[in-house]
N, C-alpha and C positions, 0 to 999 in steps of 0.2 A: 640135136640138130644145130644149136647155136655155135658150138665149137667148130663144126665143119664150115659154117659160114665165115667165122673169124679167120680160119686158116686160109680159106679161099681169098678173102680180102687181103690178107697178108701176102699171099703168093702173088696175087695180081699186082699189088703195090710194088713188091720187090721186082717183078718182071718189068713193070713200066719204068721204074727208076734205072734198072740195068740197061734197058733199051735206050733211054735218054742219054745215059753216060757211055754207051757202047762198051759195056763190060759184062762179065757173067754175073748172075745174081750172087754167087759166092764171093765175089770181089767187093760187094757193097759193104759199107760201114753199117753195122746193125743199128746203131743210134739214128742213122739217117732214115732207115726204114721205120723205126719206132716213131720218130718225129713225124714222118709223113702219115702214118696211121693215126696218130693222135690228132693231127690237123683234119683228118677225114672223120673224126669222131669215134674212132674205134676204142673199145675198152681194153686196156692191156693189164689191168690189175691195180690194186691199191697203190703200189709204190710209184705208179706213173700218173696218179691223179693230179699232182701239182706241177708236173713237167709239161710245158707246152712251148 
């Protein structure tokens, strides 16, 4: 169930960022989405533990 929640959070974050920027989610920079998720406290894996 955890991975489903994480995907939902990522999808919602991407949708919100896309709406704010008036672009499609596909046009977003992946790092921007990752940074937003990290600020929200999402766990993205070990390689992201030091990036904030």
